C-alpha positions in Angstrom: 32.1 -12.6 -40.0 31.8 -15.8 -38.0 30.2 -18.8 -39.7 26.6 -19.3 -38.6 27.5 -22.7 -37.1 30.6 -21.5 -35.3 30.7 -21.1 -31.5 31.5 -17.3 -31.8 28.3 -16.8 -33.9 26.2 -18.8 -31.5 27.4 -16.8 -28.5 26.8 -13.5 -30.2 23.3 -14.6 -31.4 22.2 -15.7 -27.9 23.7 -12.5 -26.4 21.8 -10.3 -28.8 18.6 -12.3 -28.1 19.1 -11.8 -24.4 19.4 -8.1 -24.9 16.2 -8.0 -26.8 14.5 -10.0 -24.0 15.7 -7.6 -21.2 14.8 -4.6 -23.2 11.3 -5.9 -23.8 10.5 -6.7 -20.2 12.0 -3.4 -19.1 9.7 -1.5 -21.4 6.7 -3.5 -20.1 7.7 -2.6 -16.5 8.0 1.1 -17.5 4.6 1.0 -19.1 3.1 -0.5 -16.0 4.7 2.2 -13.9 3.4 5.0 -16.2 -0.2 3.5 -15.9 0.0 3.2 -12.1 -0.2 -0.6 -12.3 3.3 -1.5 -11.2 3.3 -4.0 -8.3 6.1 -3.9 -5.7 6.9 -5.9 -2.6 6.4 -3.4 0.2 8.4 -3.1 3.5 5.7 -2.9 6.2 8.1 -2.7 9.2 7.2 1.0 9.6 3.4 0.4 9.8 2.8 -1.1 13.3 0.6 1.7 14.5 -1.6 1.8 11.4 -5.1 0.3 11.2 -4.4 -2.7 8.9 -7.3 -3.1 6.5 -5.5 -5.1 3.8 -4.9 -8.4 5.8 -7.2 -11.4 5.5 -6.9 -12.0 9.2 -10.7 -11.7 9.5 -11.0 -12.9 13.1 -8.1 -10.9 14.3 -6.2 -14.0 15.5 -2.8 -12.9 14.4 -2.9 -10.1 17.0 -3.7 -12.4 19.8 -0.3 -13.4 21.1 -2.0 -15.3 24.0 -3.0 -18.0 21.5 0.6 -18.5 20.4 1.7 -18.6 24.0 -1.0 -21.2 24.9 0.0 -23.3 21.8 3.7 -23.5 22.6 3.1 -24.0 26.3 1.0 -27.0 25.5 3.7 -28.8 23.4 4.6 -31.7 25.6 8.3 -32.7 25.5 7.6 -36.3 24.6 5.7 -35.1 21.5 8.1 -32.4 20.2 9.2 -34.8 17.5 5.8 -34.3 16.0 6.3 -30.6 15.8 9.5 -30.2 13.9 10.0 -27.4 11.4 10.1 -29.4 8.1 8.4 -32.5 6.7 11.4 -32.9 4.3 9.4 -34.9 1.8 6.1 -35.2 -0.1 3.1 -36.8 1.6 3.4 -39.9 -0.6 7.0 -40.5 0.6 7.8 -39.8 4.3 6.0 -36.4 4.7 2.6 -37.8 5.8 3.4 -37.2 9.5 0.8 -37.8 12.3 -0.2 -34.2 12.3 -1.9 -34.6 9.0 -4.1 -37.5 10.2 -5.2 -35.5 13.3 -5.9 -32.4 11.2 -7.9 -34.2 8.6 -9.9 -36.1 11.2 -10.7 -32.8 12.8 -11.9 -31.3 9.5 -13.9 -34.4 8.8 -15.7 -34.0 12.2 -16.4 -30.3 11.3 -18.0 -31.3 8.0 -20.2 -34.1 9.3 -17.9 -37.1 8.7 -17.0 -36.4 5.0 -13.4 -37.1 4.0 -10.8 -34.3 4.1 -7.5 -33.8 2.3 -5.0 -31.1 3.3 -2.8 -29.1 0.8 0.1 -26.6 1.1 -2.0 -23.6 0.0 -5.3 -22.6 -1.7 -3.3 -22.1 -4.9 -2.1 -25.6 -4.7 -5.7 -26.8 -4.2 -7.2 -24.8 -7.1 -4.4 -25.6 -9.7 -4.6 -29.3 -8.8 -8.1 -30.4 -8.2 -9.7 -29.5 -11.5 -6.9 -30.9 -13.7 -7.0 -34.1 -11.7 -10.8 -34.6 -12.0 -11.8 -32.9 -15.3 -10.4 -34.3 -18.5 -11.2 -34.6 -22.2 -15.0 -34.9 -22.7 -15.8 -32.8 -19.6 -16.9 -29.2 -19.3 -16.1 -26.7 -16.5 -18.5 -23.8 -16.0 -16.9 -21.1 -13.9 -18.2 -17.8 -12.5 -16.4 -15.0 -14.4 -15.1 -13.4 -11.2 -13.6 -16.6 -9.7 -10.0 -16.3 -8.4 -7.0 -16.4 -10.6 -6.0 -19.8 -9.1 -9.3 -21.3 -10.3 -8.7 -19.9 -13.8 -5.2 -21.3 -13.8 -6.6 -24.7 -12.7 -9.1 -24.7 -15.6 -6.4 -23.8 -18.1 -4.2 -26.7 -16.8 -7.1 -29.2 -17.2 -7.7 -30.9 -20.5 -11.4 -30.3 -20.2 -13.2 -27.5 -22.0 -14.3 -24.5 -19.9 -16.7 -21.6 -20.2 -17.2 -18.6 -17.9 -20.7 -17.4 -17.0 -21.4 -13.8 -16.0 -20.9 -13.1 -12.4 -23.7 -14.6 -10.2 -25.9 -14.9 -13.3 -27.6 -18.2 -12.6 -30.1 -17.9 -15.4 -27.3 -17.7 -17.8 -25.6 -20.7 -16.1 -28.8 -22.7 -16.4 -29.0 -22.0 -20.2 -25.4 -23.3 -20.5 -26.4 -26.4 -18.6 -29.5 -26.9 -20.7 -27.4 -26.5 -23.9 -24.4 -28.7 -22.9 -25.7 -31.2 -20.3 -26.0 -34.1 -22.9 -22.8 -33.2 -24.8 -20.2 -33.9 -22.1 -19.3 -36.8 -19.9 -19.3 -34.6 -16.7 -20.0 -30.9 -16.1 -18.3 -29.2 -13.2 -19.8 -25.9 -11.8 -17.1 -23.9 -10.0 -17.7 -20.9 -7.8 -16.3 -19.0 -4.9 -18.7 -18.5 -2.0 -17.4 -15.1 -0.9 -15.8 -13.3 -3.8 -12.5 -11.8 -2.9 -12.6 -8.5 -4.7 -16.4 -7.6 -4.6 -17.2 -9.2 -1.2 -20.5 -10.5 -2.5 -21.9 -14.0 -1.8 -22.9 -16.8 -4.1 -26.4 -18.4 -3.8 -25.3 -21.9 -3.1 -28.8 -23.2 -2.7 -29.6 -22.2 -6.3 -26.4 -23.8 -7.5 -27.2 -27.0 -5.6 -30.6 -27.0 -7.3 -29.0 -26.5 -10.7 -26.4 -29.2 -10.2 -29.0 -31.7 -9.2 -31.3 -30.8 -12.1 -28.6 -31.2 -14.7 -26.6 -33.9 -13.0 -23.5 -31.8 -12.6 -20.8 -31.6 -9.9 -20.5 -28.5 -7.7 -17.1 -27.2 -6.5 -17.1 -24.3 -4.0 -14.1 -22.3 -2.9 -14.8 -21.1 0.6 -11.4 -19.3 1.1 -12.9 -16.0 2.3 -15.8 -17.6 4.2 -14.1 -20.2 6.4 -14.0 -19.0 10.0 -16.3 -16.1 9.2 -19.7 -17.6 8.4 -21.7 -20.5 9.9 -22.2 -21.5 13.5 -19.0 -23.5 13.5 -17.2 -21.3 11.1 -17.4 -23.7 8.2 -18.5 -21.0 5.7 -21.4 -20.1 3.5 -22.1 -23.8 2.9 -22.9 -24.1 6.6 -24.8 -20.8 6.8 -27.0 -21.7 3.7 -27.4 -25.2 5.0 -26.1 -27.0 1.9 -22.9 -28.5 3.3 -23.8 -32.1 2.5 -25.0 -31.1 -1.0 -21.8 -29.8 -2.4 -19.5 -32.3 -4.1 -16.2 -30.6 -3.2 -15.7 -27.8 -0.6 -12.3 -26.0 -0.6 -11.1 -24.0 2.3 -7.9 -22.3 3.4 -6.1 -21.9 6.7 -4.2 -18.8 5.7 -6.9 -16.2 6.2 -9.4 -16.2 9.1 -7.7 -19.3 10.6 -4.3 -17.5 11.0 -2.2 -20.4 9.7 -1.1 -21.7 6.3 -2.3 -24.4 3.9 -5.7 -25.4 2.5 -8.0 -28.4 2.3 -10.8 -30.1 0.4 -13.8 -31.9 1.8 -15.4 -34.5 -0.5 -16.3 -38.2 -0.7 -13.7 -40.8 0.2 -13.6 -41.8 -3.4 -12.7 -38.3 -4.6 -10.1 -38.0 -1.9 -8.4 -41.2 -3.0 -8.5 -40.2 -6.6 -6.9 -36.8 -5.8 -4.1 -38.6 -3.9 -3.4 -40.6 -7.0 -3.8 -37.9 -9.7 -3.4 -34.4 -8.2 0.1 -33.2 -9.3 0.3 -30.2 -6.9 -0.2 -32.7 -4.0 2.0 -35.5 -5.3 5.0 -33.4 -6.2 5.1 -30.9 -3.3 7.0 -31.2 0.0 4.5 -31.6 2.8 3.6 -28.9 5.3 5.8 -28.9 8.5 4.4 -30.8 11.5 4.5 -27.6 13.5 2.1 -26.0 11.1 -0.5 -28.8 11.1 -0.4 -28.9 14.9 -1.0 -25.1 15.0 -3.8 -25.3 12.5 -5.5 -28.1 14.5 -5.1 -26.0 17.6 -6.7 -22.9 15.9 -9.6 -24.9 14.4 -10.6 -26.1 17.9 -10.5 -22.5 19.1 -12.5 -21.0 16.2 -15.4 -23.4 16.6 -16.6 -21.2 19.6 -15.9 -17.8 18.1 -19.4 -16.8 17.3 -19.1 -13.6 19.2 -16.2 -12.5 16.9 -18.2 -13.6 13.8 -21.2 -11.6 14.9 -19.1 -8.5 15.7 -17.4 -8.7 12.3 -20.7 -8.8 10.5 -22.0 -5.7 12.4 -18.8 -3.8 11.7 -19.1 -4.6 8.0 -22.7 -3.5 7.9 -21.8 -0.2 9.6 -18.9 0.5 7.3 -20.9 -0.4 4.1 -23.8 1.8 5.3 -21.4 4.6 6.0 -20.0 4.5 2.5 -23.5 4.5 1.0 -24.5 7.5 3.1 -21.6 9.4 1.5 -22.8 8.3 -1.9 -19.6 6.3 -2.5 -19.8 3.3 -4.8 -19.5 -0.1 -3.0 -21.0 -3.6 -3.2 -21.1 -6.9 -1.5 -22.4 -8.2 1.8 -19.4 -9.7 3.6 -16.4 -8.5 5.6 -14.7 -7.5 2.3 -15.9 -4.0 1.4 -14.6 -2.4 -1.8 -14.6 1.3 -2.5 -14.8 1.4 -6.3 -12.9 4.5 -7.7 -12.6 3.5 -11.4 -9.3 5.2 -12.3 -6.0 3.5 -11.5 -4.2 6.8 -10.6 -7.1 7.9 -8.3 -7.0 4.6 -6.5 -3.2 4.8 -5.9 -3.5 8.4 -4.7 -6.4 7.6 -2.4 -4.5 4.7 -0.8 -1.5 7.0 -0.2 -3.6 9.7 1.4 -5.2 7.1 3.7 -1.8 5.7 4.7 -0.8 9.3 5.7 -3.9 9.2 8.0 -2.7 5.9 9.6 -4.9 3.6 7.6 -3.2 0.8 5.7 -5.2 -0.1 2.5 -3.9 -0.9 -0.9 -5.2 -0.1 -4.4 -6.5 -3.0 -6.4 -6.1 -2.4 -10.2 -6.5 -4.4 -13.5 -5.8 -7.1 -14.3 -6.8 -8.2 -10.8 -10.2 -6.5 -11.3 -11.9 -5.5 -14.6 -10.8 -2.5 -16.6 -12.3 0.8 -15.1 -13.0 -0.7 -11.7 -9.8 0.1 -9.7 -10.7 0.2 -6.1 -9.6 0.2 -2.5 -10.4 -3.2 -0.9 -11.1 -2.8 2.8 -10.6 -6.1 4.5 -12.3 -5.8 7.9 -11.4 -7.9 11.0 -13.1 -8.6 14.3 -10.6 -6.8 16.4 -11.7 -3.5 15.0 -14.1 -1.3 17.0 -17.0 0.9 16.0 -14.8 3.9 16.8 -12.2 2.5 14.2 -15.0 2.4 11.6 -15.9 6.0 12.3 -12.3 7.0 12.0 -11.9 5.2 8.6 -15.1 6.8 7.2 -13.9 10.2 8.4 -10.6 9.7 6.7 -12.3 8.7 3.5 
């Protein structure tokens, strides 16, 4: 038998450990498959003729090839150097190309002159902002149904955090009453449109609470930007509290048909994030071509109130149709869940709908709470009322 310190023993020891590791994760995958919870990366090349109800392309801009044609036709030869395919560096090195300044100035104008800072994705924003701002001696109060990226950001922060029941602002106020004098700073964090239930936060009530208890309010508008508000700035604009929220987070990768994200805040907060936000500091910047495209789209979506109104009416029609069939749903946005409860039922229902030419995927735990597996219908403005009737009939 090899001596425990010999090279042969060490090789066998680590080989055996690796076998245990691979066996363990294989068994976990098998268990997920047995429970109808195994996630896979799907090949969607054979679904061009399906009604796509799983995309976050809420304004239907991805289907409008004329926008892409107009964008590329407008790229002047002398400015092509500003539209290359890679930034090749972080923003704090050489990646802070002119496209960033233009895009952030445009966002600042949309939000009444407040400072804006652009990130690579909504996930980068949410795992970076809270850890940068909230430290020891601080407390984060988060809606229980906030996105996983917000939860990860709280776990990365050195501050304590508590989760209040979904949209239960009386419970939140009790937490604020109890803890307001025990911490240096309290952060209230919420989504505006919740991504799985499609319901909407009462931002006016949250602004009232944050003022009363001297807290900071952080609002993730990922599923509201482009869809709500006269200019498409989100629920903060629609509920007329844009200037009252300390940090507004938005994304480009959903209704705005691009990639990346941003935060709108005071200039002081912006400067602090530039110096302390690790997911900004240590990430290669977005390519110039993407910031140029995003700025182009933002200028277009400012005037898309017709599409926003049509999307709202389609969502109301669809939600009413589900209720008429006594099918369980919730929310009041373009995200309409059909809650089926059982994981296997949700998987089977999604498959039957795909057979009917409707692309919708099952959402199961841990993405949603146990016993609330669902189909998440993500509506977009390019649908018609006839499409809605067809979906309801298929259901």
